[in-house]
VODRENZA-597310 format. One record per residue: residue in one letter; z, y, x of N, C-alpha, C, CB in turn. Coordinates in steps of 0.05 Angstrom, whole numbers, padded with zeros to 5 digits, always signed. Each point is the difference from the previous one (the first is absolute). Glycine has a CB too. Layout:
BEGIN
AZYXZYXZYXZYX;...
This chain:
BEGIN
X+00000-00023+00017+00000+00023-00017+00000+00025+00018+00025-00025-00038;X-00040+00045+00032-00002+00023+00017+00025+00017+00000-00049+00000-00008;X+00052+00015+00031+00022+00019+00003-00010+00027-00011+00020-00025+00040;X-00009+00033-00063-00008+00026-00011+00022+00021+00002-00030-00024-00031;X+00053+00016+00043+00022+00018+00002+00000+00016+00026+00026-00031-00029;X-00041+00021+00048+00001+00014+00026+00024-00009+00017-00024+00038-00020;X+00040-00056+00010+00025-00008+00014-00005-00024+00018+00027+00018-00037;X-00050-00031+00035-00005-00024+00015+00008-00025-00014+00006+00027+00041;X+00007-00024-00064+00009-00024-00015-00020-00004-00023+00049+00008+00011;X-00059-00033-00013-00020-00005-00022+00015-00004-00026-00032-00020+00033;X+00017+00022-00055+00012-00002-00027+00011-00027-00006-00032+00034-00015;X+00020-00055+00026+00011-00027-00005+00028-00002+00013-00047-00020-00002;X+00050+00030+00026+00026+00000+00013+00021+00016-00016-00023-00005+00044;X+00015+00028-00055+00018+00016-00016+00008-00015-00025-00021+00042+00019;X+00001-00055-00032+00006-00016-00024+00021-00022+00006-00046+00010-00018;X+00043-00023+00041+00019-00021+00007+00028+00012+00005-00037-00027+00020;X+00038+00051-00007+00025+00013+00005+00014+00008-00026-00018+00017+00044;X+00002-00007-00063+00012+00008-00025+00012-00024-00015-00033+00037-00003;X+00020-00060+00003+00011-00022-00015+00020-00015+00016-00042-00004-00024;X+00038+00000+00050+00017-00018+00016+00016+00014+00021-00033-00034-00009;X+00028+00058+00016+00013+00012+00022+00022+00019-00008-00041-00004+00026;X+00043+00026-00012+00022+00019-00004-00002+00015-00027+00003+00004+00049;X-00026-00004-00061-00004+00014-00025-00004-00020-00023-00020+00041+00024;X+00040-00057-00030-00003-00021-00020-00003+00013-00028+00027-00032+00028;X-00045+00022-00044-00004+00011-00026+00015-00016-00021-00045+00016+00014;X+00058-00002-00032+00017-00011-00021-00010+00010-00027+00040-00004+00031;X-00044-00014-00050-00007+00008-00028+00025-00002-00017-00048-00015+00006;X+00055+00037-00019+00023+00000-00018-00010+00000-00029+00028+00026+00034;X-00019-00047-00049-00008-00002-00028+00025+00003-00017-00040-00030+00011;X+00042+00052-00026+00023+00005-00017-00008+00020-00021+00032-00009+00038;X-00023+00005-00063-00008+00018-00022+00017+00025+00000-00014-00039-00026;X+00036+00040+00041+00018+00023+00001-00010+00019+00022+00039-00028-00017;X-00048+00053+00010-00010+00018+00020+00021+00008+00020-00031+00017-00034;X+00056-00015+00026+00022+00007+00019+00003-00022+00021+00023+00027-00035;X-00025-00052+00027+00003-00022+00019-00024+00000+00019+00025-00028-00034;X-00049+00032+00024-00024+00001+00017+00003+00023+00021-00029-00019-00037;X+00037+00042+00027+00003+00024+00018+00021-00005+00021-00014+00030-00038;X+00038-00040+00030+00022-00004+00018-00007-00021+00021+00032+00013-00036;X-00043-00035+00028-00008-00021+00019-00022+00010+00019+00013-00035-00033;X-00032+00050+00022-00021+00011+00017+00012+00018+00022-00032-00002-00039;X+00050+00020+00031+00013+00018+00020+00015-00016+00021+00003+00035-00036;X+00012-00054+00027+00016-00016+00020-00019-00014+00019+00036-00007-00034;X-00057-00006+00024-00017-00016+00017-00017+00017+00018-00002-00035-00035;X-00009+00057+00025-00016+00017+00017+00017+00013+00022-00031+00009-00038;X+00056-00003+00032+00018+00012+00020+00007-00021+00022+00018+00031-00034;X-00023-00056+00029+00004-00021+00020-00026-00011+00011+00042-00012-00024;X-00063+00026+00020-00025-00006+00014-00019-00019-00015+00025+00006+00040;X-00020-00012-00065-00017-00017-00016-00021+00017-00014+00036-00034-00006;X-00060+00023+00002-00020+00013-00017+00005-00012-00028-00034+00007+00038;X+00033+00010-00059+00007-00009-00026-00022+00006-00020+00048+00007+00011;X-00053-00026-00029-00016+00004-00024+00017-00008-00023-00044-00010+00025;X+00038+00021-00049+00016-00006-00024-00017-00007-00023+00036+00030+00016;X-00024-00045-00035-00013-00007-00025+00021+00000-00022-00036-00027+00023;X+00028+00034-00048+00019+00003-00022+00006-00026-00015-00017+00046-00004;X+00001-00067+00009+00005-00025-00012-00014-00022+00015+00005+00021-00045;X+00001-00046+00038-00011-00023+00014-00030-00002-00001+00042-00023-00009;X-00054+00030-00013-00029-00001-00003-00014+00019+00019+00006-00012-00048;X+00004+00037+00049-00012+00020+00018+00006-00007+00029+00005+00035-00035;X+00019-00045+00040+00007-00008+00027-00017-00023+00010+00046+00015-00008;X-00050-00035-00008-00017-00022+00008-00029+00009+00004+00030-00032-00026;X-00039+00049+00009-00028+00010+00003-00003+00016+00026-00004+00002-00050;X+00025+00010+00060-00002+00017+00024+00003-00016+00026+00017+00037-00027;X-00011-00063+00026+00005-00016+00024-00023+00000+00019+00030-00028-00026;X-00054+00025+00016-00024-00001+00018-00004+00026+00014-00021-00034-00029;X+00023+00056+00015-00005+00027+00012+00024+00008+00018-00027+00013-00040;X+00051-00018+00032+00023+00009+00015+00007-00019+00024+00017+00021-00042;X-00022-00047+00038+00004-00020+00021+00028+00001+00012-00048+00003+00011;X+00069-00004-00028+00028+00001+00011+00008-00025+00013+00011+00032-00036;X+00008-00030+00055+00012-00023+00012+00023-00010-00017-00012+00016+00046;X+00025+00003-00061+00023-00007-00017-00004+00014-00027+00030-00006+00041;X-00022-00008-00062+00001+00012-00027+00030+00000-00009-00048-00015-00012;X+00057+00038+00003+00026+00002-00012-00005+00003-00030+00023+00021+00042;X-00014-00039-00058-00005+00001-00029+00025-00002-00017-00045-00019+00009;X+00046+00037-00029+00021-00002-00020-00007-00025-00017+00009+00051-00001;X+00010-00061-00014-00006-00023-00017-00005+00006-00029+00028-00026+00032;X-00015+00046-00042-00003+00007-00029-00017+00025-00002+00044-00022-00012;X-00069+00019+00004-00019+00022-00002-00019-00005-00023+00003+00009+00050;X-00016+00012-00061-00021-00004-00020-00026-00009+00013+00022+00036-00029;X-00041-00044+00012-00027-00009+00008+00001-00027+00013-00013+00048+00006;X+00024-00050+00018+00003-00025+00014+00026+00001+00014-00050-00007+00006;X+00069-00010-00014+00026+00001+00013+00000-00013+00027+00021-00001-00045;X+00001+00003+00059+00002-00009+00028-00004-00029+00005+00029+00038+00006;X-00018-00055-00024-00003-00029+00004-00029-00008+00000+00044-00007-00022;X-00059+00017+00003-00029-00006-00001-00014+00011+00025+00001+00000-00050;X+00007+00024+00058-00012+00012+00024+00005-00017+00025+00007+00046-00020;X+00018-00056+00023+00006-00017+00023-00017-00026-00001+00047+00018+00000;X-00049-00030-00023-00016-00024-00002-00029+00005+00008+00030-00016-00037;X-00041+00038+00027-00028+00007+00007-00004+00006+00029-00006+00018-00046;X+00025-00003+00058-00002+00006+00029+00001-00026+00016+00021+00046-00008;X-00002-00063+00002+00003-00025+00015-00026-00017-00003+00050+00001-00008;X-00062-00001-00015-00024-00017-00005-00024+00012+00015+00018-00014-00044;X-00022+00040+00043-00025+00012+00010+00003+00014+00027-00013+00005-00047;X+00037+00002+00055+00005+00014+00025+00025-00012+00013-00021+00043-00017;X+00020-00068+00025+00025-00014+00009+00013+00011+00026-00019-00040-00021;X+00004+00056+00036+00012+00011+00025+00016+00025-00004-00038-00020+00024;X+00036+00032-00048+00015+00025-00005+00029-00008-00005-00041+00023-00020;X+00059-00009+00033+00029-00005-00004+00009+00016-00025+00007-00007+00051;X+00013-00004-00065+00008+00012-00025+00030+00004-00001-00038-00021-00023;X+00047+00046+00016+00028+00006-00006+00002+00006-00029+00008+00018+00047;X+00008-00033-00062+00004+00005-00028+00026+00015-00004-00025-00042-00012;X+00024+00064-00004+00023+00016-00006+00004+00001-00030-00006+00027+00042;X+00031-00026-00051+00004+00002-00029+00028+00010-00005-00032-00036-00008;X+00034+00054-00012+00026+00009-00009+00008-00014-00026-00009+00044+00022;X-00011-00058-00034+00005-00014-00025+00017-00024+00003-00043+00017-00016;X+00038-00031+00039+00015-00024+00005-00006-00023-00019+00036+00028+00017;X-00027-00027-00042-00005-00021-00019-00019+00010-00022+00045-00020+00010;X-00063+00003-00017-00019+00007-00022+00001-00023-00019-00031+00028+00030;X+00044-00024-00053+00005-00022-00017+00020-00018+00013-00047+00003-00021;X+00040-00029+00023+00018-00019+00013-00009-00006+00029+00010-00020-00044;X-00029+00036+00055-00010-00006+00026+00010+00021+00020-00041-00021-00020;X+00050+00012+00043+00007+00018+00022-00025+00004+00016+00049-00015+00001;X-00061+00038-00002-00027+00004+00011-00002+00000+00030-00008+00026-00040;X+00028-00016+00055-00002+00001+00029-00002-00028+00012+00025+00043-00001;X-00008-00062-00005-00004-00027+00011-00026-00013-00009+00049-00005+00000;X-00058+00011-00025-00025-00010-00009-00023+00011+00017+00018-00004-00047;X-00016+00030+00053-00021+00013+00017-00001-00013+00027+00007+00043-00024;X+00016-00049+00035+00001-00013+00027-00012-00028-00002+00041+00027+00012;X-00035-00042-00033-00011-00027-00002-00030+00000-00005+00044-00015-00018;X-00054+00037+00008-00029+00002-00005-00016+00013+00023+00011+00003-00048;X+00003+00005+00069-00014+00010+00024+00009+00025+00012-00036-00022-00020;X+00056+00036+00009+00010+00024+00013+00015-00008+00026+00004+00025-00045;X-00010-00011+00067+00013-00006+00025+00029+00010+00001-00045+00002+00022;X+00050+00020-00036+00026+00013+00000+00005+00010-00029-00003+00013+00050;X+00028-00015-00059+00007+00012-00026+00023+00019+00005-00014-00042-00025;X+00013+00065+00011+00020+00021+00003+00007+00011-00027-00016+00012+00046;X+00042-00011-00052+00009+00010-00026+00003+00030+00001+00023-00044-00010;X-00033+00059-00010+00004+00029-00001+00028+00005-00013-00050+00009-00004;X+00063+00012+00012-00007+00019+00021+00006-00012+00027+00009+00039-00031;X-00022-00028+00052+00004-00010+00027-00001+00023+00019-00019-00045-00012;X+00031+00041+00035-00001+00020+00022-00026-00004+00016+00051+00001+00003;X-00060+00020+00010-00025-00001+00015+00000-00023+00020-00004+00050-00005;X+00027-00055+00019+00001-00021+00020-00004-00028-00012+00030+00029+00027;X-00022-00032-00052-00004-00026-00014-00029-00006-00003+00043+00006-00024;X-00060+00014+00024-00029-00004-00001-00013+00001+00028+00000+00021-00046;X+00009-00003+00062-00012+00003+00027+00004-00024+00018+00007+00049-00005;X+00016-00062+00004+00006-00023+00016-00020-00023-00007+00049+00013+00003;X-00049-00022-00028-00019-00021-00007-00030+00008+00004+00033-00016-00033;X-00039+00041+00029-00028+00009+00005-00007-00003+00029+00004+00032-00039;X+00014-00025+00056-00005-00003+00029-00003-00030+00007+00026+00042+00010;X-00010-00059-00021-00002-00029+00005-00027-00011-00010+00051-00004-00002;X-00059+00013-00022-00025-00009-00011-00024+00009+00017+00021+00001-00046;X-00019+00022+00058-00023+00009+00016-00004-00019+00023+00010+00048-00013;X+00011-00061+00023-00003-00020+00021-00012-00026-00011+00038+00021+00024;X-00034-00026-00050-00011-00025-00012-00029+00002-00006+00045-00008-00019;X-00055+00032+00014-00028+00003-00008-00018-00010+00023+00011+00040-00030;X-00031-00055+00022-00018-00011+00021-00019+00022+00008+00004-00047-00018;X-00003+00055+00043-00018+00021+00010-00028-00011+00006+00040+00024+00018;X-00057-00006-00008-00027-00008+00006-00002-00023+00021-00014+00046-00011;X+00033-00046+00030-00001-00020+00021+00007-00028-00013+00013+00034+00036;X+00004-00035-00056+00006-00025-00013-00024-00010-00016+00049+00013-00002;X-00064+00005-00010-00023-00007-00015-00022-00013+00018+00010+00036-00033;X-00011-00027+00058-00020-00010+00018+00007-00027+00011-00011+00047+00012;X+00036-00055-00013+00009-00026+00011-00009-00023-00017+00039+00023+00021;
């Protein structure tokens, strides 16, 4: 890919750095604008690139364009809730790491966070939570993501 920035780094290398290197991209899926805003501020202040979506349907549709290494998804949302989103991501994008968050806890007789984990979420976090409760697992997941060198092996 040609170097159009004048920096000597080609665009393919920059794309790899964004997904796998120091500028890891995270997609936040949550119907609450305050949660999206707050998580975006926390993550960008810690060096992450962030994209957001208001529900699971829009979040899933943006995966190809946004190409995140990690998705943080709420579980109770309109349009497409988090459990269905997790199942679809695992089926169609198995290398994306998933953090499930929820303040609802129980929905009917089901405890959604353990269900989310059994269906493919790598980490579950109950709302409300402190920034470090998200940043620690996010840092660990960034090490789990298979980078370009793992894909070549």
